[in-house]
N, C-alpha and C positions, 0 to 999 in steps of 0.2 A: 310758651308756658313761662310763667314767672317763678320766682324762687319759692313762693308758697305752694304752688302747684307741684313743683318737684319735691318739696319737703313731704307733701302728702303722698306722692307716689312712692318715694323711698320708704316712708313709714308703713306703707301698706303691705310690704313683703320683705323678706330677708334676702339680702344680697341680690339685687335686681339683675346685675350683670355677671354674677359669679365671681370667682377668684382668679381664674386663668386669664392671662393677658390676651388681648386681641391678636389674631393670627397674623395680621399685616404688620402690627407693631413688632412682633417677634421677627418676622421675615426681613423687615427693613432695617431694624435697629440692633439686632443681636451682634453684629460685627463691628459696631462703632466703639472707639475708645471712650471709656467713661469720662464724664466731665460734669458740668452743671446742666440740669434739665428742668424744664417747666412743662407740666402736664396741665393744659387748659381744659376746663370742664372735666375734672378728674373723676367725678362721681365718687364711688366707694373706694377708689384707689387701686384697682387691680393692675393697671399699667404702670403706675408710679411705683408700686411695691416690686413689680418685676424688674423695673429699671434699677431700683435701689439694690436689689439682689445681685445685679451685675456690677455694682460699684459706683453708680451715678449718685450724685448729690441732687435730690429731687424735691422740687416744690410742686405740690399738687393743689391747684386752685379750683374751687367750685363755689357756686352761689347757693347751694343747698346745705344748710347746717346739719340736717339729718344725715346726708351722705357723708359729710366730713366727720361727723361723730362716729359713723360706722368705720370709716377709714382709720380713725384714731384707735378704735378698738382692735382692728386687725393689726395695726402697727404694734400694739402692746404685746401681741403674741409672737412677734418676730425676734430673732436673735438681736442682741444689742447693736452689733456692728451694722446691721441692716436698718434697724429702727432709727438709729442716730443719723442716717443719711436722708431721712424723710421729714419734710416740713409741710404741714397742711395749712392752707390759707383760705379764708373766706373772701370771695370777691367775684366780680363779674368780668367775663372774658372780653366783653365789649369795651371796657373802660379801665382795665387794670394798668398799673404803672410798673414797668420792669426796672430793676436796678441798673445803674449806669454800666456795670461790667457786662450785662447781658447774659445769655445762656448759650451753651454749646449745642443744645437740643431743645426745640419747642415742639410738643406734640399736641395736635388738635384732633381728637378722635370722637366722631359722632356728635359734634356740636351742630345741631340742626336749627338754623335761624333763618328768618326772612333775608332776602338778598342784601339789603343795606346794612343790616346788623351783622350778617356774616362777613361782609366786606370790612366793616370796622374792626371786628375781632381778628380777622386774618391779617389786616395791615398792622395791628398792634403786635400780633405774634411775630410777624416778619421783623418789625422794628426791635423786638426783644432779642434777636439773634446776635451773638458775638461773631466777629470775623471767623470764617471757616465753619460756622454753625449749620445745623441741619434743621429744616422745618418739615415735619410730616403731617399731612392732612388726610384723614380718612373719614368718610361719611357715607350715608345712604345716597345712592345715585338717583338722578331724576328718572331713570328707566326702571327703577326697582318695582314700583307699583304694577307695571304691566309685564315686565320680564323677569321679575324676581319674586321674593316672598318676604313677609314681615316688614318691619320698619314703619315709619310714619307714612301716611297716605296723602298728606297735604302737599301738593307740588310746590307751594310757596317756600317750604323749608328744605326741599331737596336741591341737589346741585350736581353738576358734572365736573370732570377734571378741567374742562375748558373754562368753566365758570371760575374755578379757583385760580387758574392762570390769569384770567382777565382781572380778577380782584387784586392780584399781586403784581400786575404790570407796572414796571417802573420802580419796583422795590429793591432792585439790585440783586436779585436772586437768580441762580442758575438752575434750570429744570433738570433733575436727575431722572425722574420717572413721572408720567402722567397717564393713568390708565383706568379702565373699568376692570374690577377684579371680582370674580365669582367666589362667594363664601358659602360653603356647604353648611347648612344649619344642623345637619346630622352630627357634625363634629362638635356641636355646642349643646348636646342633649341636656335637657333640664335647665338650660340657660335662656332666659328671655332676651330677645333682641329689643331694640329701641321702640318697636311698634307693639311689644307686649305679646307677640305670638310665640308658640312653641312648636312650630311645624318642622320636626326633625328631618323630614324627607325632602325639604325644599332647599333652594339655593338663593341667597341674597346677592344683589348687585351693588357693589360698593364703588365709590369714587376714591381713587388713591392718587395723591400727588406728593412727591418728595422733591424738595428744593434745597439748595445750599447757598449760603452767603460766601462770596469769595474771600479768601484769607487776606 
């Protein structure tokens, strides 16, 4: 989908992903010491806002201006000390330029792209890491259409943990975790997943990969 298609999708409903952070983002990142973070394909900003609440200085990047406008409105309702830690940036995860100092955390959550485009985005995400930084990639797993629920059904934009590791081979990162994770949709009642379904009794299969750049 191009930016115009995402603008139309975000404009069609209020808070497509809800306001609560993704459960894997919380599980993997809650214990990290805050620093500089980049949230690629940040959407309406739920994960960025959660990170800022923990003390991270967060840049949320997305190529939908509608989603970013919604993120900015959410930011306006936050306490000043949290809002001041958030920067929203319009851009494309496949071609963005990171600052020379890099980031202590790069998050890529549910960025579903064809293989070559995904590889380009993940290689840029890895290159944006500062020494000691963490890269967390979460997305709809290739097995989700047959073993899970919700999410996109096009196999061309799904991937496995092994695909992520192959995309980042030779990038100088250490694998902390690479697994398929089961996400109960009942815990996200009223919240649409990336496929647009609201099947609260089902479980989605996610690909989760956490890596670190050596200090």
